C-alpha positions as CSV (number, residue, x, y, z in Angstrom):
1,X,28.9,1.6,-34.4
2,X,30.8,2.1,-37.6
3,X,30.1,-1.1,-39.6
4,X,33.6,-1.7,-40.9
5,X,35.1,-1.3,-37.4
6,X,32.5,-3.6,-35.9
7,X,33.2,-6.3,-38.5
8,X,37.0,-6.0,-38.0
9,X,36.6,-6.4,-34.2
10,X,34.3,-9.4,-34.8
11,X,37.3,-11.2,-36.3
12,X,38.9,-11.4,-32.8
13,X,35.7,-13.1,-31.5
14,X,36.3,-16.0,-33.8
15,X,39.2,-17.1,-31.6
16,X,38.8,-18.8,-28.2
17,X,40.5,-21.5,-26.1
18,X,39.4,-24.3,-28.5
19,X,40.1,-22.3,-31.7
20,X,43.6,-20.8,-31.3
21,X,44.3,-21.0,-35.0
22,X,41.8,-20.8,-37.8
23,X,41.8,-20.8,-41.6
24,X,40.2,-17.9,-43.5
25,X,37.1,-20.0,-44.3
26,X,36.8,-21.0,-40.6
27,X,37.0,-17.4,-39.5
28,X,34.3,-16.4,-41.9
29,X,32.0,-19.3,-40.9
30,X,32.4,-18.7,-37.1
31,X,31.4,-15.1,-37.3
32,X,28.9,-15.6,-40.2
33,X,30.7,-13.1,-42.5
34,X,31.0,-13.4,-46.3
35,X,34.4,-14.9,-47.2
36,X,35.4,-11.9,-49.4
37,X,34.7,-9.5,-46.6
38,X,36.6,-11.6,-44.1
39,X,39.6,-11.8,-46.5
40,X,39.9,-8.0,-46.7
41,X,39.6,-7.6,-43.0
42,X,41.9,-10.4,-42.1
43,X,44.5,-9.1,-44.5
44,X,44.3,-5.6,-42.9
45,X,44.6,-7.0,-39.4
46,X,47.6,-9.1,-40.5
47,X,49.3,-6.1,-42.1
48,X,48.8,-4.1,-38.9
49,X,50.3,-6.9,-36.8
50,X,47.3,-8.1,-34.9
51,X,47.1,-11.5,-36.8
52,X,49.8,-13.8,-37.8
53,X,49.5,-16.1,-40.9
54,X,51.3,-19.4,-40.3
55,X,52.9,-21.8,-42.8
56,X,49.7,-24.0,-42.9
57,X,47.7,-20.8,-44.0
58,X,45.9,-20.6,-40.7
59,X,45.8,-17.4,-38.7
60,X,46.4,-16.8,-35.0
61,X,46.4,-13.8,-32.7
62,X,49.7,-12.0,-32.5
63,X,51.7,-11.1,-29.4
64,X,50.6,-7.5,-30.1
65,X,47.1,-8.5,-28.9
66,X,48.6,-10.2,-25.8
67,X,50.5,-7.0,-24.9
68,X,47.4,-4.9,-25.2
69,X,45.5,-7.5,-23.0
70,X,48.1,-7.3,-20.3
71,X,47.7,-3.5,-20.3
72,X,44.0,-3.8,-19.8
73,X,44.3,-6.2,-16.9
74,X,46.7,-3.8,-15.3
75,X,44.6,-0.7,-15.5
76,X,41.0,-1.8,-15.3
77,X,39.0,-3.5,-12.5
78,X,35.7,-5.3,-13.0
79,X,34.0,-2.5,-11.0
80,X,35.2,0.1,-13.6
81,X,34.3,-2.1,-16.5
82,X,30.8,-2.8,-15.1
83,X,29.9,0.7,-14.1
84,X,28.4,1.8,-17.4
85,X,26.4,-1.5,-17.6
86,X,25.0,-0.9,-14.1
87,X,24.0,2.7,-15.0
88,X,22.2,1.5,-18.2
89,X,20.2,-1.1,-16.3
90,X,19.3,1.5,-13.7
91,X,18.2,3.9,-16.5
92,X,16.0,1.2,-18.1
93,X,14.4,-0.1,-14.9
94,X,14.6,2.7,-12.3
95,X,15.5,-0.1,-9.8
96,X,18.6,-0.8,-7.7
97,X,21.3,-2.8,-9.5
98,X,24.4,-4.4,-7.9
99,X,27.6,-6.0,-9.0
100,X,28.6,-8.9,-6.8
101,X,31.6,-11.3,-6.3
102,X,31.9,-14.8,-5.0
103,X,34.2,-15.3,-2.0
104,X,34.0,-18.8,-0.5
105,X,30.5,-19.2,1.1
106,X,29.9,-15.4,0.9
107,X,29.0,-13.0,-1.9
108,X,30.4,-9.5,-1.7
109,X,28.7,-6.4,-3.1
110,X,31.3,-4.6,-5.2
111,X,29.2,-1.7,-6.5
112,X,25.6,-0.4,-6.4
113,X,23.5,2.1,-8.4
114,X,20.5,2.9,-6.3
115,X,16.9,3.3,-7.4
116,X,15.8,7.0,-7.6
117,X,12.6,5.9,-5.7
118,X,12.3,6.6,-1.9
119,X,11.1,3.0,-1.5
120,X,14.0,0.8,-2.3
121,X,16.3,-1.9,-1.1
122,X,19.3,-0.5,0.8
123,X,22.5,-2.2,-0.5
124,X,26.0,-1.1,0.5
125,X,29.2,-1.8,-1.4
126,X,31.4,-4.1,0.7
127,X,28.5,-5.9,2.3
128,X,29.0,-9.6,2.9
129,X,26.0,-11.9,2.6
130,X,25.9,-15.8,2.8
131,X,25.7,-17.1,-0.7
132,X,22.7,-19.3,0.1
133,X,20.5,-16.3,0.9
134,X,18.5,-14.9,-2.0
135,X,18.6,-15.0,-5.8
136,X,21.8,-13.0,-6.0
137,X,23.9,-15.6,-4.2
138,X,22.0,-18.6,-5.8
139,X,22.9,-17.6,-9.4
140,X,26.6,-17.8,-8.3
141,X,25.9,-21.2,-6.8
142,X,24.0,-22.3,-10.0
143,X,27.1,-21.8,-12.2
144,X,29.6,-23.0,-9.6
145,X,31.5,-26.3,-10.1
146,X,29.3,-29.1,-8.8
147,X,32.0,-30.4,-6.5
148,X,32.5,-27.0,-4.9
149,X,28.8,-26.4,-4.6
150,X,28.3,-29.8,-2.9
151,X,31.1,-29.1,-0.5
152,X,29.4,-25.8,0.5
153,X,26.1,-27.6,0.9
154,X,27.7,-30.0,3.3
155,X,29.8,-27.6,5.3
156,X,28.1,-24.2,5.3
157,X,25.9,-23.4,8.4
158,X,23.6,-21.4,6.1
159,X,22.9,-24.6,4.1
160,X,21.6,-26.5,7.1
161,X,18.1,-27.9,6.5
162,X,18.2,-27.4,2.7
163,X,16.7,-30.2,0.7
164,X,19.7,-31.1,-1.5
165,X,17.6,-32.7,-4.3
166,X,15.2,-29.8,-4.6
167,X,18.1,-27.3,-4.3
168,X,20.0,-29.0,-7.2
169,X,16.9,-29.0,-9.3
170,X,16.6,-25.3,-8.7
171,X,20.3,-24.8,-9.7
172,X,19.7,-26.7,-12.9
173,X,16.7,-24.5,-13.8
174,X,18.7,-21.3,-13.1
175,X,21.5,-22.5,-15.3
176,X,19.1,-23.4,-18.1
177,X,17.1,-20.2,-18.1
178,X,20.1,-17.9,-17.5
179,X,18.8,-16.1,-14.4
180,X,17.6,-16.6,-10.9
181,X,14.6,-14.9,-9.3
182,X,13.7,-14.7,-5.6
183,X,10.7,-13.1,-3.8
184,X,11.1,-12.3,-0.2
185,X,13.9,-14.9,0.3
186,X,16.3,-12.5,2.0
187,X,14.2,-9.4,2.7
188,X,10.4,-9.6,3.0
189,X,8.6,-7.7,0.4
190,X,11.6,-7.5,-2.0
191,X,12.1,-9.3,-5.3
192,X,15.6,-9.8,-6.9
193,X,16.7,-11.1,-10.2
194,X,20.3,-12.3,-10.6
195,X,22.3,-13.1,-13.8
196,X,25.8,-14.6,-14.2
197,X,28.8,-12.7,-15.4
198,X,31.3,-15.0,-17.2
199,X,35.1,-14.2,-17.3
200,X,37.5,-14.9,-20.1
201,X,38.0,-18.4,-18.8
202,X,34.3,-19.2,-19.0
203,X,33.9,-19.2,-15.2
204,X,31.3,-17.3,-13.1
205,X,32.8,-15.5,-10.2
206,X,30.6,-12.4,-10.4
207,X,26.9,-11.6,-11.0
208,X,24.6,-8.7,-11.5
209,X,21.4,-8.4,-9.5
210,X,18.3,-6.2,-9.8
211,X,16.4,-5.7,-6.5
212,X,13.3,-3.7,-5.6
213,X,9.9,-3.9,-4.0
214,X,7.9,-6.9,-5.1
215,X,4.9,-4.6,-5.8
216,X,6.9,-2.9,-8.6
217,X,8.3,-6.1,-10.0
218,X,4.9,-7.9,-10.2
219,X,4.0,-8.4,-13.9
220,X,7.3,-7.0,-15.0
221,X,9.6,-9.9,-14.1
222,X,10.0,-11.1,-17.7
223,X,10.9,-7.7,-19.0
224,X,13.3,-7.2,-16.2
225,X,14.8,-10.6,-16.8
226,X,15.4,-9.7,-20.4
227,X,17.2,-6.5,-19.5
228,X,19.3,-8.3,-16.9
229,X,20.3,-11.2,-19.2
230,X,21.3,-8.7,-21.9
231,X,23.4,-6.7,-19.3
232,X,25.1,-9.9,-18.0
233,X,26.0,-10.9,-21.5
234,X,27.2,-7.3,-22.3
235,X,29.5,-7.3,-19.2
236,X,30.7,-10.8,-19.9
237,X,31.7,-9.8,-23.4
238,X,33.5,-6.7,-22.1
239,X,35.5,-9.1,-19.9
240,X,36.5,-11.2,-22.9
241,X,34.0,-14.1,-22.5
242,X,31.7,-15.8,-24.9
243,X,28.5,-16.2,-22.8
244,X,25.8,-18.7,-23.8
245,X,22.8,-17.0,-25.3
246,X,19.3,-17.2,-23.7
247,X,16.8,-16.9,-26.6
248,X,13.3,-17.4,-25.0
249,X,12.6,-15.6,-21.7
250,X,8.9,-16.3,-22.1
251,X,9.6,-20.0,-22.0
252,X,11.9,-19.5,-19.0
253,X,9.2,-17.6,-17.1
254,X,6.8,-20.5,-17.8
255,X,9.3,-22.8,-16.0
256,X,9.3,-20.8,-12.9
257,X,8.9,-22.9,-9.7
258,X,5.8,-22.9,-7.5
259,X,6.8,-19.7,-5.7
260,X,3.8,-18.2,-7.5
261,X,0.3,-19.7,-8.0
262,X,-0.2,-21.4,-11.4
263,X,-2.8,-18.9,-12.5
264,X,-0.5,-16.0,-11.7
265,X,2.4,-17.6,-13.7
266,X,0.1,-18.2,-16.7
267,X,-1.0,-14.6,-16.6
268,X,2.6,-13.4,-16.3
269,X,3.7,-15.5,-19.3
270,X,0.7,-14.5,-21.4
271,X,1.2,-10.8,-20.7
272,X,4.8,-11.0,-21.7
273,X,4.0,-12.9,-24.9
274,X,1.4,-10.2,-25.7
275,X,3.9,-7.4,-25.2
276,X,6.4,-9.1,-27.5
277,X,3.8,-9.5,-30.2
278,X,2.9,-5.9,-29.9
279,X,6.5,-4.8,-30.3
280,X,7.0,-7.1,-33.3
281,X,3.8,-5.6,-34.9
282,X,5.1,-2.1,-34.3
283,X,8.4,-2.9,-35.9
284,X,6.7,-4.1,-39.1
């Protein structure tokens, strides 16, 4: 990326629903940019008509930005926006990756990039699956409005027999760590990792999921979770969102529930920590 272009575009990220107008100093502080640099870029964007300086010396986005945004909404679908992200995840992992949408008590697969391996999960675009089945649906439930989730727990046939207290603890954990993981929950012998995709309003109506044979995931869950979280944040930003950052996957892996024996969880976390130290040493 050309640095000047990247810095100029970062100015737009300073604005959100709670910060519709900002002073020059506030813009510089929110994107952690030297005030002198921010001044030059803000002045350029103002002269090009993308920012408006108001009487109180604060800046806001212009209607020119709104016009461009309306053109984007009219010409791009989330499937088209997500496609490069799915391809990159597939390149990094060689596993099947899917884009999914929430529809009531169902999750719908919108797009799939298959694993090149002969042994893989078969997922078809357009497939409807109850949202309570597997990690893919449960990451959507984790970021759902609590009232809506409680209603589905009480009314969905697929939720019959679920321990509500344990389920809600799982949802809290998924939200905190930024991803869900399931082993054999929907298909025996398969592991899946789901991550939320935030829209411009901060809501989660879509998710990405990585799925493949558990034998290929064992010992690599933390690495795959890092890749998936980065992909979810990338796609969220492409959709105009400001997703929360997840900074410590190792700690999150240490909080995994008892679906794996304690000794196995310890080895998994230790192995991931060792890999991170090795990468850091190589970088130095």
